[in-house]
C-alpha atoms as one frame of an Amber mdcrd trajectory, in Angstrom:
protein
 -10.498 -20.723  10.204 -10.650 -19.994  13.900  -9.681 -16.600  15.213  -5.950
 -16.654  16.064  -4.950 -15.950  19.639  -3.404 -12.520  19.974  -1.282 -11.236
  22.792  -0.011  -7.691  22.857   2.462  -7.409  25.697   4.757  -4.754  27.076
   8.256  -5.733  28.163  10.481  -3.491  30.289  13.425  -1.874  28.530  15.526
   1.193  29.276  13.734   4.497  29.772  11.262   5.377  27.037   8.130   3.614
  25.850   7.337   2.596  22.308   4.821   5.190  21.086   1.345   4.047  20.133
   0.661   3.691  16.450  -1.736   6.491  15.551  -5.129   5.745  14.101  -6.153
   7.239  10.781  -7.835  10.672  10.845 -11.575  10.292  11.122 -11.218   6.802
  12.565 -12.055   6.167  16.181  -9.240   4.582  18.154 -10.669   1.859  20.329
  -7.742   1.997  22.707  -4.416   3.712  22.475  -3.352   1.520  19.589  -1.253
  -0.409  22.117  -1.878  -2.550  25.155  -1.334  -1.037  28.564   1.839  -2.239
  30.313   1.608  -4.590  33.285   1.230  -2.773  36.630   4.879  -3.377  37.554
   6.175  -1.842  34.323   6.218   1.982  34.170   4.346   3.366  31.183   7.502
   5.135  30.063   9.611   1.947  30.052   8.376  -0.745  27.702   8.866  -2.346
  24.335   5.812  -3.342  22.368   5.423  -6.947  21.222   2.590  -8.706  19.463
   2.565 -12.505  19.738   0.354 -14.877  17.733   1.025 -18.483  18.794   0.374
 -21.067  16.086   1.102 -24.730  15.461   4.293 -25.699  13.690   8.017 -25.233
  14.044   8.465 -21.958  12.135   8.590 -18.484  13.651   7.638 -15.426  11.598
   8.995 -12.090  12.766   8.038  -8.576  11.734   9.848  -5.659  13.332   7.746
  -2.681  12.384   8.642   0.991  12.691   6.183   3.835  12.220   8.443   5.598
   9.783   8.481   5.900   6.029   8.847   8.400   3.243   6.813  10.962   5.209
   9.928  11.366   7.364  12.201  12.212   4.413  13.670  15.707   4.852  13.080
  18.218   2.066  15.856  17.856  -0.480  16.638  14.312   0.710  13.545  12.538
  -0.658  14.199   8.788  -0.525  16.307   8.921   2.639  14.154   6.541   4.698
  14.146   3.949   1.904  17.908   4.177   1.462  18.510   3.994   5.223  16.364
   0.866   5.575  18.011  -0.776   2.552  21.464  -0.080   3.976  20.427  -1.595
   7.298  19.151  -4.779   5.641  21.819  -5.132   2.934  24.864  -3.302   4.255
  26.052  -5.559   7.038  26.485  -4.771  10.716  29.336  -3.537  12.877  30.074
  -7.158  13.830  29.323  -8.885  10.529  30.051  -7.597   7.015  27.163  -8.380
   4.673  28.752 -11.461   3.019  29.496 -12.877   6.467  25.955 -12.136   7.622
  24.596 -14.077   4.642  26.892 -16.992   5.489  25.559 -17.042   9.051  21.944
 -16.946   7.879  22.351 -19.621   5.205  22.393 -22.717   7.494  19.257 -21.385
   9.167  17.483 -21.018   5.780  16.685 -17.491   6.938  16.646 -14.067   5.305
  16.075 -10.515   6.517  13.841  -8.547   4.160  12.780  -4.930   4.402   9.752
  -3.071   3.038   9.337   0.704   3.169   6.129   2.634   2.523   4.769   6.097
   3.310   4.343   5.601   7.057   5.619   2.106   7.831   8.909   0.254   7.511
   9.011  -3.436   8.377  11.883  -5.903   8.649  10.559  -9.429   8.172  12.014
 -12.908   8.582  11.105 -16.535   9.055  13.220 -18.974  11.028  12.901 -22.445
  12.548  12.355 -22.257  16.286  15.520 -24.289  16.881  17.508 -21.410  15.351
  15.786 -18.553  17.177  18.518 -18.090  19.784  21.152 -17.781  17.070  19.022
 -15.775  14.661  17.539 -13.138  16.959  20.889 -11.459  17.762  21.621 -11.197
  14.026  18.248  -9.590  13.301  18.700  -7.215  16.219  22.239  -6.389  15.065
  20.917  -5.365  11.636  18.559  -2.902  13.307  20.608  -1.722  16.296  24.178
  -1.784  14.922  24.159  -1.285  11.128  27.622  -0.843   9.633  26.716   1.938
   7.179  29.349   0.498   4.881  30.578   3.027   2.273  30.602   0.560  -0.643
  27.140  -0.709   0.221  25.925   2.882   0.462  27.169   3.643  -3.054  25.697
   0.421  -4.460  22.258   0.826  -2.903  22.073   4.526  -3.713  22.800   3.701
  -7.357  20.151   0.958  -7.311  17.567   3.404  -5.952  18.341   6.001  -8.615
  18.215   3.340 -11.329  14.791   2.203 -10.151  13.393   5.719 -10.443  15.068
   6.523 -13.733  15.031   3.222 -15.616  12.684   0.866 -13.801   9.852   3.349
 -13.370  10.245   6.193 -15.842  11.538   4.194 -18.795  10.286   0.625 -18.508
   6.940   0.415 -16.712   4.168   2.556 -18.195   1.508   1.174 -15.864   3.452
   1.785 -12.651   4.563   5.191 -13.917   0.934   6.229 -14.293  -0.098   4.752
 -10.949   2.715   6.462  -9.086   2.165   9.762 -10.912  -1.507   9.700  -9.888
  -0.601   8.984  -6.265   1.823  11.910  -6.165  -0.646  14.246  -7.875  -3.417
  13.369  -5.422  -1.055  14.264  -2.582   0.784  17.169  -4.128   2.106  19.403
  -1.355   1.530  16.973   1.533   3.918  14.438   3.140   2.769  11.668   0.751
   3.739  13.809  -2.234   6.890  12.010  -3.367   7.832   8.446  -4.199   8.837
   6.179  -1.338  12.049   5.692  -3.312  12.448   9.464  -3.523  13.371  11.701
  -6.429  16.417  11.654  -8.671  17.624  14.908  -7.148  16.764  13.933  -3.579
  18.508  10.554  -3.644  21.459  12.059  -5.474  21.958  14.564  -2.651  22.010
  11.998   0.171  25.334  11.660   2.002  26.486   8.789   4.252  26.167  11.098
   7.255  22.517  11.748   6.341  21.766   8.044   6.554  23.398   7.601   9.943
  21.633  10.669  11.358  18.265   9.597   9.968  18.613   6.104  11.418  19.113
   7.640  14.857  15.962   9.748  14.498  13.365   7.301  13.163  14.529   3.733
  13.888  13.978   4.025  17.622  12.111   2.130  20.322   9.326   4.667  20.584
   8.424   3.883  16.956   8.886   0.096  17.101   6.610  -2.911  17.511   8.004
  -6.449  17.358   5.570  -9.023  16.000   6.117 -12.774  16.236   3.882 -15.586
  15.029   4.127 -19.353  15.061   6.060 -21.428  17.594   6.283 -18.609  20.139
   4.939 -17.699  23.548   5.503 -14.980  26.088   8.820 -16.499  27.137  10.413
 -14.925  24.071   9.790 -11.463  25.534  12.932 -11.498  27.671  15.004 -12.531
  24.654  13.584  -9.666  22.610  14.274  -7.238  25.455  17.903  -8.285  25.504
  18.230  -8.260  21.708  16.906  -4.735  21.170  18.036  -2.952  24.324  20.824
  -1.143  22.444  18.362   0.631  20.158  17.963   4.339  20.769  15.052   5.027
  23.084  13.387   7.970  21.446  13.627   9.712  18.098  12.008  12.642  16.359
   8.225  13.162  16.653   6.006  11.591  14.015   5.122  13.796  11.074   1.636
  15.246  10.945  -0.317  14.074   7.885  -3.134  16.491   6.985  -6.184  15.292
   5.110  -5.655  15.250   1.363  -7.233  18.098  -0.589 -10.507  17.226  -2.282
 -10.617  17.257  -6.087 -13.020  19.620  -7.836 -13.776  18.807 -11.475 -12.063
  16.390 -13.853  -8.351  17.114 -14.215  -6.159  15.238 -16.681  -2.374  14.953
 -16.746  -0.962  13.266 -19.862   2.609  11.983 -19.653   4.356  12.108 -23.014
   6.424   8.960 -23.528   7.624   6.940 -26.494   5.501   3.857 -25.970   3.191
   1.659 -28.016   0.505   1.567 -25.340  -1.712   3.864 -23.291  -1.937   3.367
 -19.518  -4.712   5.052 -17.516  -5.005   5.661 -13.765  -7.763   7.717 -12.176
  -8.917   8.526  -8.659  -9.573  10.949  -5.839  -8.947  11.175  -2.071 -11.426
   9.056  -0.123 -11.901  10.113   3.529 -13.209   6.701   4.590 -11.063   4.773
   7.075 -11.460   1.186   8.187 -13.891   2.000  10.980 -15.973   4.481   8.976
 -19.577   3.340   8.804 -19.386   3.068   5.002 -16.062   1.224   4.743 -17.443
  -2.287   4.345 -20.157  -1.115   1.966 -17.483   0.491  -0.205 -15.409  -2.683
  -0.075 -18.463  -4.501  -1.409 -18.662  -1.887  -4.177 -14.940  -2.304  -4.892
 -15.428  -6.035  -5.282 -18.353  -5.513  -7.644 -16.297  -3.069  -9.705 -13.208
  -5.243  -9.765 -10.855  -6.720  -7.135  -7.151  -6.723  -7.975  -6.285  -9.415
 -10.526  -9.815 -10.865 -10.447 -12.011 -11.287 -13.504 -15.501 -11.025 -12.014
 -15.765  -7.242 -11.651 -17.798  -4.867 -13.782 -14.732  -3.022 -15.114 -12.970
  -6.221 -16.143 -16.086  -7.632 -17.779 -16.849  -4.388 -19.640 -13.377  -3.484
 -20.869 -11.443  -6.732 -21.097 -13.938  -9.609 -21.306 -16.461  -8.109 -23.758
 -14.045  -5.981 -25.788 -10.586  -7.481 -25.268  -8.918  -4.087 -24.901  -6.358
  -4.978 -22.240  -5.254  -7.432 -19.563  -7.369  -6.206 -16.673  -9.195  -3.350
 -14.946  -9.525  -2.931 -11.185 -10.777  -0.596  -8.439  -9.351   0.156  -4.975
 -10.607   1.892  -1.825  -7.269   1.540   0.000  -3.668   1.839  -1.174  -2.661
  -1.256  -3.114   1.102  -1.453  -3.462   2.365  -3.881  -6.082   5.548  -5.681
  -5.055   5.961  -7.947  -8.066   3.022  -9.776  -9.566   1.206 -10.337  -6.281
  -2.480 -11.174  -6.029  -2.843 -10.674  -2.271  -2.693  -7.257  -0.611   0.765
  -6.268   0.580   0.593  -5.808   4.339   2.038  -3.137   6.620   1.471  -0.215
   4.288  -0.867   1.466   6.745  -1.646   5.083   5.933  -3.668   7.792   7.593
  -5.057   8.970   4.219  -6.719   6.753   1.618  -7.802   7.187  -2.006 -10.285
   5.670  -4.396  -8.563   4.661  -7.620  -9.190   2.771 -10.844  -6.421   1.151
 -12.880  -7.016   0.600 -16.577  -4.105  -1.580 -17.584  -2.347  -0.548 -20.811
  -4.302  -0.696 -24.067  -3.072  -0.269 -27.627  -2.386   3.409 -28.305  -5.070
   3.486 -30.994  -7.657   2.496 -28.369  -6.527   5.036 -25.754  -9.317   7.566
 -26.225 -11.991   4.868 -26.226 -10.507   3.248 -23.103 -10.670   6.568 -21.250
 -14.292   7.102 -22.193 -15.385   3.551 -21.408 -13.751   3.661 -17.962 -15.596
   6.886 -17.135 -18.832   5.584 -18.659 -18.734   2.329 -16.669 -17.869   4.052
 -13.390 -20.519   6.733 -13.923 -23.197   4.126 -14.537 -22.114   2.184 -11.469
 -22.130   5.290  -9.273 -25.607   6.295 -10.463 -27.244   2.866 -10.455 -25.335
   1.006  -7.770 -25.427  -2.764  -7.391 -28.401  -4.979  -8.067 -29.371  -7.855
  -5.768 -27.469 -10.392  -7.849 -24.255  -8.360  -7.758 -24.544  -7.966  -3.996
 -25.046 -11.700  -3.421 -22.145 -12.598  -5.707 -19.868 -10.096  -3.987 -20.801
 -11.373  -0.550 -20.143 -14.966  -1.557 -16.895 -14.082  -3.291 -15.496 -12.049
  -0.398 -16.487 -14.678   2.168 -14.024 -17.074   0.548 -11.549 -14.685  -1.041
 -10.658 -12.862   2.171  -9.713 -16.183   3.774  -6.929 -16.515   1.216  -5.532
 -13.226   2.530  -4.809 -14.830   5.930  -3.577 -18.231   4.776  -0.327 -18.141
   6.769   0.836 -17.180  10.240   2.964 -14.413   8.727   0.006 -12.818   6.953
  -2.133 -13.024  10.092   0.705 -11.313  11.934   0.853  -8.594   9.281  -2.868
  -7.943   9.616  -2.594  -7.857  13.414   0.129  -5.201  13.195  -2.036  -3.193
  10.819  -4.881  -3.459  13.324  -2.603  -1.802  15.889  -1.878   1.017  13.461
  -5.578   1.598  12.835  -6.462   1.349  16.531  -8.489  -1.845  16.174  -6.421
  -4.411  18.049  -9.515  -5.852  19.776 -10.828  -7.490  16.607  -9.273  -9.270
  13.654  -9.826  -7.074  10.583 -10.803  -9.784   8.091 -13.066 -11.657  10.474
 -14.835  -8.436  11.408 -15.158  -7.589   7.707 -16.802 -10.926   6.885 -19.330
 -10.407   9.660 -20.048  -6.903   8.377 -20.457  -8.114   4.774 -23.180 -10.554
   5.681 -25.139  -7.866   7.534 -25.061  -5.337   4.691 -28.253  -4.593   2.794
 -28.529  -3.491  -0.815 -29.802  -0.093   0.276 -26.807   0.438   2.571 -24.292
  -0.442  -0.124 -25.925   1.705  -2.776 -26.282   4.658  -0.415 -22.526   4.488
   0.226 -21.840   4.254  -3.515 -23.932   7.331  -4.238 -22.363   9.220  -1.335
 -18.702   8.540  -2.098 -18.217   7.431  -5.708 -18.687   9.153  -9.048 -16.761
  10.732 -11.912 -17.477  14.449 -11.463 -14.380  15.090  -9.318 -11.439  13.071
 -10.504  -7.758  13.233 -11.356  -6.622  11.187 -14.345  -3.077  10.300 -15.367
  -2.473   8.911 -18.856   0.853   7.636 -20.184   0.902   7.650 -23.976   2.914
   8.554 -27.058   0.722  11.155 -28.769   0.031  13.298 -25.717  -0.836  16.460
 -27.654  -3.175  14.563 -29.953  -4.984  13.011 -27.019  -5.241  16.386 -25.282
  -6.795  17.865 -28.416  -9.283  15.009 -28.714 -10.383  15.312 -25.075 -10.544
  19.106 -25.205 -12.677  19.135 -28.334 -14.948  16.290 -27.275 -13.880  14.049
 -30.158 -15.862  10.841 -30.464 -13.947   7.688 -29.562 -14.463   5.450 -32.558
 -13.268   1.865 -32.275 -12.776  -0.954 -34.770 -12.511  -4.530 -33.482 -10.422
  -7.318 -34.944 -13.231  -9.807 -34.275 -17.033  -9.432 -34.489 -18.871  -8.201
 -31.391 -22.505  -8.736 -30.306 -25.077  -6.096 -31.200 -25.537  -5.005 -27.569
 -21.807  -4.247 -27.274 -21.848  -2.222 -30.480 -24.911  -0.305 -29.286 -23.134
   0.511 -26.028 -20.076   1.650 -27.993 -22.147   4.336 -29.683 -23.097   5.744
 -26.287 -19.542   5.424 -24.966 -17.990   7.146 -27.980 -19.274  10.559 -27.000
 -19.458  10.179 -23.223 -17.951  13.258 -21.563 -17.636  13.439 -17.766 -16.627
  17.086 -17.925 -13.290  17.376 -19.692 -12.169  21.001 -20.015  -9.206  22.207
 -22.059  -7.862  24.304 -19.179  -7.776  21.240 -16.916  -5.796  19.040 -19.319
  -2.010  19.270 -19.277   0.863  17.478 -20.978   4.070  16.775 -19.052
């Protein structure tokens, strides 16, 4: 695949410039994160656009704002998510939501919204013949939302139901993953769900939503991305469409580096469930332009890419022992929107974590699954990759990363992320593939030894017998396991070593909630 043509342009608007997307802490910013405006456009009077021309008749649009749950006021956790949902699904001042859907239907177009910690993106796809009719509707959703009272009540209820029923009651795996994320960022701006808290969402008033929209959905936080059948001539249309948007909002929230973990800390969530879900990790101060980033991505792939079966964790826990559906490792946030296999884009964050997901196992295998995950990761951190693992990972990632950019919309998403991380001069995936091929075994293993390990870790476990599991971990109980089918002698020999493996569990660092 050839490198797509990128054009980042600045188009004159009213009085205030779109602010540059900040690079992650510890990451060098190659430029400002934005292109400089043309000489005849004052620096304080532009709207940021990113254009990726491509063959075909479709146009993909992503209107991205550097706002997310970090902007939620204390006591109103979930406000950004509710505001964005009401914009996308509450109609506009000119078009009630049912009417808006009727107008979009003949165009085969939709307006979707995605909210994360630091980014909110409105995305659409439309045929180029419909652009002139569609663009004012998209702009109206963003610049003139209706803030309809009935839609507010409906969407607020939906958000509360997700937290209470969808997450807390129904999905053990996601409950553990989210609980780990919040625990790793306890006390910092990432420290609550994007969807908020039961109490926070419950306290939100219609006036809160309108006020928040005026503070964070503003031109100084916006970048408009377009890919497909587009060129620079669309800039004037975008200028006209978004000129009613407020020029400048509140300053972006500072995001301090996450606190390092010292020792192995375990939080067991008591829940009536037949399974045990395990999530473990620690803050990882390695951004995309850190010298060890690509080496750690190689290590991630060797350990286990999301929904892939070739990794060490998957082979050890699922393939050889059949304990669960899958086991994966991550060096960047991996947000699951449905059963996706490709990374969700535009969830850029200034802080990253290393995490391991052990998908739910039978409750009777919970203790063994905890010990085998620690045992496998400890061995990997101490021994690193061998030459065969490195070659396989290089070959796998050379092809696999091309699937990540298999559409104009995904290439656009990556280009917007490059702006956020201050790397707009090079396409992230292409640069990664070049870096992979240059990596040596010594470089990868040095990065593994430097950054990975099990000595400093937070672990969240969702299970039924929380007190029993706490007792077993505190007392160093051996994790015996009985299989339903015969296993090879080498697996059984490993199980004896795994049964008593202890990374440093201490009774005072194990809690039940």
